[in-house]
C-alpha positions as CSV (number, residue, x, y, z in Angstrom):
1,X,47.0,-11.3,-1.5
2,X,46.9,-14.8,-3.0
3,X,50.5,-15.7,-1.2
4,X,48.8,-14.3,2.1
5,X,45.7,-16.4,1.6
6,X,47.4,-19.4,0.8
7,X,49.8,-19.2,3.8
8,X,46.7,-18.3,6.2
9,X,44.6,-21.5,5.3
10,X,48.1,-23.6,5.9
11,X,48.0,-21.8,9.2
12,X,44.4,-22.5,10.1
13,X,44.6,-26.1,8.6
14,X,47.8,-26.9,11.1
15,X,45.8,-25.3,13.9
16,X,42.9,-27.4,13.3
17,X,45.1,-30.5,13.2
18,X,46.4,-30.0,16.4
19,X,42.8,-28.8,18.3
20,X,41.5,-31.7,19.7
21,X,38.5,-31.9,22.5
22,X,39.4,-31.9,26.1
23,X,37.5,-33.6,28.6
24,X,36.9,-30.3,30.3
25,X,36.8,-28.4,27.6
26,X,39.5,-25.8,29.1
27,X,40.8,-22.3,29.0
28,X,43.9,-23.7,26.6
29,X,41.0,-25.1,24.6
30,X,38.9,-22.3,24.4
31,X,41.8,-19.6,23.5
32,X,42.7,-22.2,20.8
33,X,39.4,-22.0,19.3
34,X,39.0,-18.3,19.4
35,X,42.6,-18.3,17.4
36,X,41.3,-20.5,14.4
37,X,38.1,-18.8,14.6
38,X,40.1,-15.3,14.0
39,X,42.0,-16.9,11.3
40,X,38.9,-18.0,9.8
41,X,37.3,-14.6,9.5
42,X,40.2,-13.4,8.2
43,X,40.5,-15.8,5.3
44,X,37.1,-15.0,4.3
45,X,38.0,-11.3,4.3
46,X,40.9,-12.3,1.9
47,X,38.7,-14.2,0.1
48,X,35.9,-11.5,-0.6
49,X,38.9,-8.7,-1.5
50,X,40.2,-11.3,-3.9
51,X,36.7,-11.7,-5.6
52,X,36.3,-8.1,-5.4
53,X,39.5,-7.5,-7.4
54,X,38.5,-10.0,-10.2
55,X,35.4,-8.0,-10.2
56,X,37.7,-5.1,-11.0
57,X,39.7,-6.7,-13.6
58,X,36.8,-7.5,-15.5
59,X,35.8,-4.0,-15.8
60,X,33.6,-3.7,-12.8
61,X,32.9,0.0,-11.8
62,X,31.0,-0.3,-8.5
63,X,32.6,0.8,-5.5
64,X,33.2,-2.3,-2.8
65,X,30.3,-1.1,-0.7
66,X,28.1,-1.2,-3.6
67,X,29.3,-4.4,-4.9
68,X,28.6,-6.2,-1.7
69,X,25.0,-4.9,-1.7
70,X,24.3,-6.0,-5.5
71,X,26.3,-9.2,-5.4
72,X,25.0,-12.1,-2.9
73,X,28.1,-14.2,-2.6
74,X,30.0,-10.9,-1.2
75,X,27.7,-9.9,1.1
76,X,27.3,-13.2,2.2
77,X,30.9,-13.0,2.8
78,X,31.1,-10.0,4.8
79,X,28.2,-11.2,7.2
80,X,29.9,-14.6,7.6
81,X,33.6,-12.7,8.6
82,X,31.6,-10.5,10.9
83,X,29.9,-13.5,12.7
84,X,33.2,-15.7,12.8
85,X,34.8,-12.8,14.6
86,X,31.6,-12.8,17.0
87,X,32.5,-16.4,17.7
88,X,36.1,-15.7,18.2
89,X,35.4,-13.3,20.6
90,X,32.8,-15.4,22.9
91,X,35.4,-18.5,22.6
92,X,38.2,-16.0,24.1
93,X,35.6,-14.4,26.9
94,X,34.9,-18.1,27.3
95,X,38.7,-18.9,27.8
96,X,39.0,-16.1,30.2
97,X,36.4,-17.2,32.5
98,X,37.9,-20.3,32.6
99,X,40.8,-19.2,33.7
100,X,39.1,-17.2,36.4
101,X,37.6,-21.0,37.5
102,X,34.3,-20.1,36.1
103,X,32.9,-23.2,34.5
104,X,29.0,-21.9,33.7
105,X,29.6,-23.1,30.0
106,X,33.1,-24.8,30.0
107,X,31.8,-28.3,30.5
108,X,28.8,-27.8,28.3
109,X,28.7,-30.4,24.9
110,X,25.8,-28.5,23.6
111,X,27.5,-24.7,23.7
112,X,30.5,-26.4,22.2
113,X,28.2,-27.2,19.0
114,X,27.9,-23.8,18.4
115,X,31.5,-23.2,17.4
116,X,31.3,-26.5,15.2
117,X,29.3,-25.5,12.3
118,X,31.9,-25.3,9.5
119,X,32.9,-28.0,7.8
120,X,36.3,-27.5,9.3
121,X,35.4,-28.7,12.3
122,X,37.1,-31.5,14.4
123,X,35.8,-34.6,15.2
124,X,34.0,-34.3,18.3
125,X,31.6,-37.6,18.6
126,X,29.3,-36.0,21.6
127,X,29.2,-32.4,20.4
128,X,29.0,-32.6,16.8
129,X,27.2,-30.0,14.9
130,X,23.9,-30.7,13.9
131,X,23.9,-31.4,10.0
132,X,21.1,-31.6,7.6
133,X,17.6,-31.6,9.5
134,X,16.0,-35.1,9.6
135,X,13.9,-35.2,6.6
136,X,11.3,-37.3,8.4
137,X,10.7,-34.1,10.9
138,X,10.8,-31.3,8.4
139,X,7.9,-33.5,6.8
140,X,6.3,-33.7,10.1
141,X,6.5,-30.0,10.5
142,X,5.3,-29.2,7.1
143,X,2.1,-31.3,7.4
144,X,1.4,-30.5,11.1
145,X,1.6,-26.7,9.8
146,X,-0.9,-27.3,6.9
147,X,-3.2,-28.8,9.2
148,X,-2.9,-25.9,11.3
149,X,-2.5,-22.7,9.2
150,X,-4.3,-24.2,5.9
151,X,-7.5,-24.9,6.5
152,X,-9.7,-27.4,4.0
153,X,-8.2,-29.9,1.8
154,X,-6.5,-28.1,-1.0
155,X,-3.1,-28.8,-2.5
156,X,-1.5,-25.5,-2.3
157,X,-0.5,-23.5,0.4
158,X,-1.8,-20.0,2.4
159,X,0.9,-18.0,2.8
160,X,0.2,-15.1,4.9
161,X,2.1,-12.4,4.0
162,X,0.9,-12.4,0.3
163,X,-2.9,-13.9,1.4
164,X,-3.0,-15.9,-0.9
165,X,-3.1,-19.8,-1.9
166,X,0.7,-20.7,-3.2
167,X,1.6,-23.9,-5.2
168,X,3.4,-25.7,-2.5
169,X,7.1,-25.7,-4.6
170,X,7.4,-21.9,-3.8
171,X,6.6,-22.1,-0.4
172,X,8.9,-22.7,3.0
173,X,8.0,-23.8,6.3
174,X,10.4,-21.8,7.9
175,X,11.7,-22.2,11.4
176,X,11.7,-19.2,13.9
177,X,14.0,-20.7,16.2
178,X,16.7,-22.4,14.3
179,X,16.2,-26.5,14.4
180,X,20.0,-27.0,14.7
181,X,20.2,-25.3,18.1
182,X,17.4,-27.5,19.9
183,X,19.6,-28.6,22.7
184,X,19.1,-25.0,23.8
185,X,15.5,-24.5,23.7
186,X,14.7,-25.0,27.3
187,X,18.0,-23.2,28.7
188,X,16.6,-20.2,26.7
189,X,12.9,-20.6,26.7
190,X,12.0,-22.9,29.6
191,X,10.9,-26.3,30.4
192,X,8.8,-28.1,27.3
193,X,10.1,-25.7,25.0
194,X,11.7,-28.4,22.8
195,X,8.7,-30.3,22.2
196,X,7.6,-27.1,19.9
197,X,10.5,-27.5,17.6
198,X,9.1,-28.9,14.6
199,X,5.6,-28.0,15.4
200,X,3.4,-25.2,14.3
201,X,4.1,-23.3,16.7
202,X,7.6,-22.5,15.6
203,X,6.8,-22.5,12.0
204,X,5.2,-20.1,9.4
205,X,4.6,-20.6,5.8
206,X,6.7,-18.2,3.8
207,X,7.0,-17.6,0.3
208,X,10.5,-18.9,-0.8
209,X,11.7,-15.2,-1.9
210,X,10.5,-13.9,1.3
211,X,11.9,-16.6,3.5
212,X,15.0,-15.9,2.0
213,X,14.8,-12.2,3.1
214,X,13.5,-13.2,6.4
215,X,16.3,-16.0,7.3
216,X,18.8,-12.8,6.7
217,X,17.1,-10.5,9.0
218,X,16.1,-8.2,6.3
219,X,12.4,-8.1,7.5
220,X,10.6,-9.6,9.9
221,X,7.5,-10.0,11.9
222,X,6.1,-7.6,14.3
223,X,3.0,-6.9,16.1
224,X,0.1,-5.4,14.2
225,X,0.2,-2.2,16.4
226,X,1.0,1.3,16.1
227,X,4.4,1.9,17.1
228,X,5.1,5.4,15.3
229,X,4.6,8.8,16.7
230,X,1.8,11.1,14.9
231,X,4.0,14.2,15.4
232,X,7.9,13.1,14.6
233,X,8.7,16.2,16.1
234,X,6.9,15.7,19.4
235,X,6.3,11.8,19.9
236,X,5.8,12.1,23.8
237,X,2.4,13.5,22.8
238,X,0.8,10.2,22.1
239,X,3.6,7.7,23.4
240,X,1.1,6.8,26.4
241,X,-1.6,5.7,23.8
242,X,1.1,3.8,21.9
243,X,2.5,2.0,25.0
244,X,-1.3,1.3,25.8
245,X,-1.8,-0.5,22.1
246,X,1.2,-2.8,22.9
247,X,0.0,-3.8,26.2
248,X,-3.2,-4.8,24.6
249,X,-1.8,-6.7,21.8
250,X,-0.2,-8.9,24.3
251,X,-3.4,-9.4,26.2
252,X,-5.4,-10.2,22.6
253,X,-6.3,-13.4,20.9
254,X,-5.6,-14.5,18.4
255,X,-2.2,-11.8,18.0
256,X,-1.8,-10.2,14.5
257,X,1.7,-9.6,13.1
258,X,2.7,-7.2,10.1
259,X,6.0,-7.2,8.3
260,X,8.9,-4.7,9.3
261,X,11.7,-4.2,6.4
262,X,14.5,-3.8,8.9
263,X,17.3,-3.3,6.1
264,X,16.1,-2.4,2.2
265,X,19.5,-1.8,0.9
266,X,20.4,-5.2,-0.1
267,X,20.1,-5.7,-4.3
268,X,17.5,-8.3,-3.4
269,X,15.1,-6.1,-1.5
270,X,14.9,-3.5,-4.2
271,X,14.5,-6.1,-7.5
272,X,10.7,-6.4,-9.1
273,X,9.9,-9.9,-8.2
274,X,5.8,-9.8,-7.4
275,X,3.5,-8.9,-9.9
276,X,0.7,-6.7,-8.2
277,X,-2.3,-7.6,-10.0
278,X,-2.0,-10.6,-9.2
279,X,-0.7,-10.6,-5.5
280,X,-2.6,-7.4,-4.9
281,X,0.3,-5.5,-3.7
282,X,1.3,-2.0,-3.9
283,X,5.1,-2.9,-4.8
284,X,6.4,-5.2,-6.4
285,X,9.7,-5.6,-4.3
286,X,10.5,-7.1,-1.0
287,X,11.0,-4.2,0.5
288,X,7.8,-2.7,-0.5
289,X,6.1,-5.2,2.0
290,X,7.1,-2.4,4.7
291,X,4.0,-2.4,7.0
292,X,1.7,-5.4,5.2
293,X,-0.2,-7.0,7.9
294,X,-0.3,-10.9,7.6
295,X,-3.7,-13.0,6.9
296,X,-4.4,-15.9,8.6
297,X,-7.4,-18.2,7.9
298,X,-8.1,-19.1,11.7
299,X,-6.9,-18.3,14.9
300,X,-3.7,-20.2,15.0
301,X,-0.5,-18.5,14.8
302,X,3.1,-19.0,15.5
303,X,4.4,-18.7,19.3
304,X,5.2,-14.8,20.1
305,X,8.1,-15.8,21.8
306,X,9.6,-17.8,19.0
307,X,8.6,-14.7,16.6
308,X,10.5,-12.4,18.8
309,X,13.3,-14.7,19.0
310,X,13.7,-14.3,15.2
311,X,13.4,-10.6,15.4
312,X,16.3,-10.6,18.0
313,X,18.2,-12.6,15.6
314,X,17.6,-9.9,12.7
315,X,18.2,-7.0,14.9
316,X,21.8,-8.8,16.2
317,X,22.8,-9.5,12.4
318,X,21.8,-5.7,11.6
319,X,23.7,-4.6,14.6
320,X,26.7,-6.4,13.7
321,X,26.8,-5.1,9.8
322,X,26.2,-1.6,11.4
323,X,28.9,-1.7,13.6
324,X,31.0,-1.3,10.2
325,X,30.2,2.0,9.7
326,X,29.9,5.4,12.0
327,X,27.4,4.9,15.3
328,X,25.2,7.3,13.8
329,X,24.2,5.9,10.6
330,X,20.9,4.7,9.1
331,X,21.4,1.2,10.0
332,X,22.0,2.0,13.9
333,X,18.9,4.3,13.5
334,X,17.1,1.4,12.1
335,X,18.0,-1.2,14.8
336,X,17.0,1.8,17.4
337,X,13.9,2.0,15.5
338,X,13.1,-1.9,15.2
339,X,13.2,-2.4,18.8
340,X,10.0,-0.1,19.3
341,X,8.1,-2.6,17.1
342,X,8.3,-5.5,20.2
343,X,7.9,-2.4,23.1
344,X,5.7,-4.8,24.4
345,X,6.2,-6.7,27.7
346,X,5.9,-10.1,27.3
347,X,8.4,-12.6,29.2
348,X,9.8,-14.8,26.5
349,X,13.1,-15.5,27.0
350,X,15.5,-16.2,30.5
351,X,16.9,-13.2,31.7
352,X,20.7,-14.6,31.5
353,X,20.6,-15.3,27.8
354,X,19.1,-11.8,27.2
355,X,21.9,-10.5,29.5
356,X,24.6,-12.0,26.7
357,X,23.0,-9.8,23.9
358,X,23.2,-6.7,26.0
359,X,26.6,-7.4,26.8
360,X,27.6,-7.3,23.3
361,X,24.7,-4.9,21.8
362,X,24.7,-2.6,24.4
363,X,28.1,-1.2,23.4
364,X,27.2,-0.6,19.9
365,X,23.4,0.6,20.2
366,X,22.5,2.7,23.1
367,X,18.9,2.5,24.2
368,X,19.0,-1.2,23.1
369,X,19.0,-2.6,26.1
370,X,15.8,-1.6,28.1
371,X,13.9,-3.0,25.3
372,X,15.6,-6.2,25.0
373,X,15.6,-6.8,28.8
374,X,11.5,-6.1,28.9
375,X,11.3,-9.7,27.6
376,X,12.9,-11.4,30.3
377,X,12.1,-14.1,32.1
378,X,12.8,-14.0,36.0
379,X,13.8,-17.4,37.3
380,X,12.2,-18.3,40.5
381,X,15.4,-20.1,41.5
382,X,18.9,-18.8,40.9
383,X,20.7,-16.0,41.5
384,X,18.9,-12.5,41.4
385,X,21.7,-11.4,39.2
386,X,22.7,-14.1,37.0
387,X,25.9,-13.8,34.8
388,X,25.1,-13.2,31.2
389,X,25.5,-16.3,29.5
390,X,26.7,-15.8,25.4
391,X,24.9,-18.9,24.0
392,X,22.4,-16.8,22.3
393,X,24.7,-14.7,20.8
394,X,26.8,-17.9,19.5
395,X,23.4,-19.3,17.9
396,X,22.7,-16.2,15.9
397,X,26.5,-16.5,14.7
398,X,26.3,-20.5,14.4
399,X,23.6,-19.8,12.3
400,X,25.0,-17.2,9.9
401,X,27.8,-19.5,9.8
402,X,26.0,-22.0,8.4
403,X,24.2,-20.0,6.1
404,X,26.8,-18.4,4.4
405,X,29.2,-21.9,4.0
406,X,26.1,-23.2,1.9
407,X,27.1,-20.9,-0.8
408,X,30.6,-20.1,0.2
409,X,32.0,-21.3,-2.9
410,X,35.5,-21.8,-1.3
411,X,36.7,-25.7,-1.6
412,X,39.5,-25.4,1.3
413,X,36.9,-26.8,3.7
414,X,36.8,-29.9,1.2
415,X,40.7,-29.9,1.0
416,X,40.9,-30.0,4.8
417,X,38.3,-32.7,5.3
418,X,40.3,-34.8,3.0
419,X,43.5,-34.2,4.8
420,X,41.7,-35.2,8.1
421,X,40.3,-38.5,6.6
422,X,43.5,-39.0,5.4
423,X,45.2,-38.2,9.5
424,X,42.8,-40.7,10.4
425,X,43.7,-43.3,8.3
426,X,47.6,-43.4,9.1
C-alpha cells in the first residue's frame, strides 16, 4: 500500500506541474483539474488506510468505523476525501458544460479559487485562494461583535450558548459564512452582502469547543420554535400549528435560536467537557446541548440568512457522510429531520445557488429539495428557470478541505511546494 501511495503522489505531482491556468479556463483545464482532485481524494484514502494499519499493528482493537469516530485526524481525513471527490465532480461537470458551450462559470476567477484551497495549488495570481485572514479584519470584527453582543465594559465575553461570561481566551468569534469566500457573498445573498462579512451580522461568539463542533457541522443554530410533533404516530394532527409557529418566528424581532445536534456520533460530542454546576447545564457533553436556547443580553442577533447558510453547510456535510452508508441510515434520517428546523419561508439565498445544492443533495436525500428551495430568492431580472450554480456546493467542499488540511499531518504538500519553487527558479 505504501508503494501505491508513493506512486499516486508522484502522479499527482506530475499532473499539477503540467496544469497551468488558461485565459478561458476551458474544458481541458477543468477536466485536468477533476483528475487531480480525484487523485487527491484517493491519496487521502490511502493515507488513512496506512494510519489504520499502524493503529492495528500497535494493538488497536477498534473497527475502522469506530476508529474514525474516536480518532479526530482519521475522521477529518475521511471527510476531506469526500469533499475532494465532490470538488472533482463539480470540476468534471464544469468541463462538460464548457464542451457544450456554456460559459456561465468558465471565466469566473472567483469560481476557480474554490478549487485552489489545497497547498498543492498552482500559482494563479488573480485567482489565488485566500490564505490566513487579515488579523486587522478579524480584530475589527471581534471588537465590533463585542460592542454589539456584550453590553457593559467587561473584559469577559458573553457566550450565548452557555449563557455566561467567559474568559476571552476560550471564546471564538465564529464566522457563519466563510470569510475565504467573500467574493461569493453578493452572488449568493444579493447586493451589499459583502459589507457584512466582518460584521456582527455574520458572527457569533462561541466557546472554543462548541465552535469546533459548529464548524464541523455536528451542531447548528435553528429557530427556537416547536418542530417536533406531539404525536409522532400522527404528525399531521398539529402540523398546521407547527407551521404557524415558524411563520410567527419569521415576523418576530428579535428572533430567538436554539442548538440542534445533527450528529452526536463523534467521540468529541460524547466526552464530558462541561461542569454542569458552573455552567448550569443538564449535561456535560456537547451532544447534551441539543435543544438549549441561546441567551442574548440585548436585541442584537446575527442575520438569519447567514445562520441558515451555516445550517445548509452542516446538512451538506452530514449528507456526504451519510452517502457512505445505506440511504435509510440514521444519518440520512437526521438530515431529513434537520431540514424541519428551518421550515420557515424566509428568502435567504438566490435560487440558482440553491438549485446547485438540490441538484447534488436531492439525489441522495428524498424530500430535502422542497425544504431547501423554500428559502430561494426569486430575482426580478434573469431567467425564470435559472441554471443550477454549483458555487455554493463548491464553497462547502472548499471549507472542508481547508479545515482538514490544517491538521492533515501529511508533508507531501510541503515537498511539492519545494519542487515547484525549484521549477520557478530554473
